[in-house]
C-alpha positions in Angstrom: -97.9 4.7 -25.5 -95.9 2.3 -27.7 -93.9 5.1 -29.2 -92.8 6.3 -25.8 -91.3 2.9 -25.0 -89.0 3.0 -28.0 -85.5 4.4 -27.3 -84.1 6.9 -29.7 -82.3 4.8 -32.4 -79.7 7.3 -33.4 -78.3 7.7 -29.9 -78.1 3.9 -29.4 -76.4 3.3 -32.7 -73.9 6.1 -32.0 -73.1 4.7 -28.6 -72.8 1.1 -29.9 -70.3 2.2 -32.6 -68.3 4.1 -30.0 -68.2 1.1 -27.7 -67.2 -1.2 -30.6 -64.4 1.2 -31.6 -63.2 1.4 -28.0 -63.2 -2.4 -27.6 -61.3 -2.9 -30.9 -58.6 -0.5 -29.9 -58.4 -1.4 -26.3 -56.7 -4.8 -26.0 -53.1 -3.5 -25.9 -53.2 -3.1 -22.1 -53.2 -6.8 -21.2 -49.8 -8.4 -20.5 -50.9 -11.1 -18.0 -49.0 -9.6 -15.1 -51.6 -8.1 -12.8 -49.3 -5.6 -11.1 -48.0 -4.2 -14.4 -51.4 -4.2 -16.0 -52.9 -2.1 -13.1 -49.9 0.2 -13.2 -50.3 0.7 -16.9 -54.1 1.2 -16.6 -53.6 3.8 -13.8 -51.6 5.9 -16.2 -54.1 5.5 -19.0 -56.9 6.4 -16.6 -55.1 9.6 -15.7 -54.7 10.4 -19.4 -58.4 9.8 -20.1 -59.5 11.9 -17.2 -57.3 14.8 -18.4 -58.7 14.4 -21.9 -62.3 14.5 -20.6 -61.4 17.6 -18.5 -60.1 19.3 -21.7 -63.3 18.4 -23.6 -65.4 19.7 -20.8 -63.4 22.9 -20.6 -64.2 23.6 -24.3 -67.9 23.6 -23.5 -69.2 27.0 -22.6 -72.4 27.6 -20.7 -74.9 29.1 -23.0 -77.7 30.8 -21.2 -79.2 29.1 -18.1 -79.0 25.6 -19.5 -76.1 23.8 -21.0 -76.4 23.6 -24.8 -74.0 21.4 -26.7 -73.4 21.4 -30.4 -73.5 18.1 -32.1 -69.7 18.0 -32.4 -69.3 18.7 -28.7 -71.8 15.9 -27.9 -69.9 13.4 -30.0 -66.5 14.4 -28.5 -67.9 14.2 -25.0 -69.4 10.8 -25.7 -66.2 9.5 -27.2 -64.1 10.7 -24.2 -66.6 9.2 -21.7 -66.6 5.9 -23.5 -62.8 5.9 -23.5 -62.8 6.6 -19.8 -65.4 3.9 -19.1 -63.3 1.4 -21.2 -60.2 2.0 -19.1 -62.3 1.6 -15.9 -63.7 -1.7 -17.2 -60.1 -2.8 -18.1 -59.1 -2.1 -14.5 -62.0 -4.2 -13.2 -61.0 -7.0 -15.5 -57.3 -6.8 -14.6 -58.0 -6.9 -10.9 -60.5 -9.7 -11.5 -63.3 -7.9 -9.7 -65.6 -8.9 -12.6 -64.8 -12.6 -12.3 -68.2 -14.3 -11.4 -66.3 -17.3 -10.0 -64.4 -15.2 -7.5 -66.0 -15.1 -4.1 -66.9 -11.7 -2.7 -64.9 -10.7 0.3 -66.9 -9.5 3.3 
């Protein structure tokens, strides 16, 4: 039972490294001007969505279930983390993640 509660270490380490790399390279979007930041992030979001679509287009359905090679899995994870990073930047730029900001009803 105890072994079932342990998450797979390799996947977690890979994801943590991807997130760390994404965070290190992702601070160039912030200028302090909310309108310009959101405009810039919209363009980056479109680019990342296109990149993810290209990665998904490379994956061929093999049999009845989708089977990914390890390289395809890594590329897909990287593109997803990049897309999530841009979404998080947008939330930060629009101050939707600010805990001190009251929620509008």
